[in-house]
C-alpha positions in Angstrom: 183.1 47.8 137.0 182.6 44.5 135.0 184.0 41.4 136.2 186.1 39.3 133.7 184.5 36.1 132.4 185.9 32.9 133.9 188.0 30.9 131.3 185.3 28.2 131.1 182.4 30.6 130.4 180.6 30.4 127.2 181.6 33.1 124.8 179.0 35.9 124.5 177.2 36.4 121.2 178.2 39.4 119.3 176.4 42.6 119.9 173.6 43.4 117.3 174.7 45.9 114.6 173.1 49.2 114.4 172.1 50.5 111.0 172.3 54.2 110.4 171.1 55.9 107.3 174.0 57.7 105.5 172.2 60.8 105.3 171.4 60.9 109.0 175.1 60.4 109.7 176.1 63.3 107.3 173.5 65.6 109.1 175.1 64.7 112.5 178.5 65.7 111.2 177.1 68.8 109.6 175.6 69.7 113.1 179.0 69.4 114.7 180.6 71.4 112.0 178.1 74.2 112.4 178.2 74.2 116.2 182.1 74.4 115.9 181.8 77.3 113.4 183.5 75.2 110.7 181.3 76.7 107.9 183.7 76.1 105.0 183.9 72.3 105.9 180.2 72.4 106.3 179.5 73.9 103.0 182.0 71.5 101.3 180.3 68.4 102.8 177.0 69.7 101.8 178.0 70.2 98.3 179.7 66.8 97.9 177.2 64.8 99.7 174.1 66.6 98.4 172.8 66.4 101.9 171.9 69.6 103.8 171.3 70.2 107.7 168.2 72.2 106.8 167.8 73.4 110.4 167.9 76.7 112.3 169.8 77.3 115.5 166.8 77.7 117.7 163.4 77.0 116.4 161.9 79.1 119.4 164.0 82.0 118.5 163.2 81.7 114.8 159.6 81.6 115.5 159.8 84.7 117.7 161.7 86.6 115.1 158.9 85.8 112.6 156.2 86.7 115.1 157.9 90.2 115.8 158.7 91.0 112.2 162.6 90.8 112.5 162.9 89.9 109.0 166.7 90.6 108.7 167.3 87.9 111.3 164.7 85.5 109.6 166.3 85.9 106.1 169.8 85.4 107.6 168.8 82.1 109.3 167.0 80.9 106.0 170.0 81.4 103.7 171.3 77.9 104.5 168.0 76.2 104.5 166.8 74.3 101.3 163.4 75.9 100.7 161.2 75.9 97.7 161.8 79.0 95.3 158.2 79.9 96.2 158.8 79.9 99.8 162.0 82.0 99.4 160.2 84.4 97.4 157.4 84.7 100.0 160.0 85.4 102.6 161.6 88.1 100.7 158.4 89.9 99.8 157.3 90.1 103.4 
């Protein structure tokens, strides 16, 4: 527990400010919304902010699905990703 400063002590300098990129803050909120299954709010925030989370739930599980040809799972996970049209066409052609 922190001891209170004596009344004659010099004031402490203010803590340095932390600068956070707005896109990073939005991605953090998007991750929270996804983890709490608030998909409608997540879609709305992505549309209004033009920022997407662009992540899968588990990179290891995603890689395993690709390696074992479970394309139904791969395509389900890539729906929310912002991929180039060429990359999406390649996925659907596999």
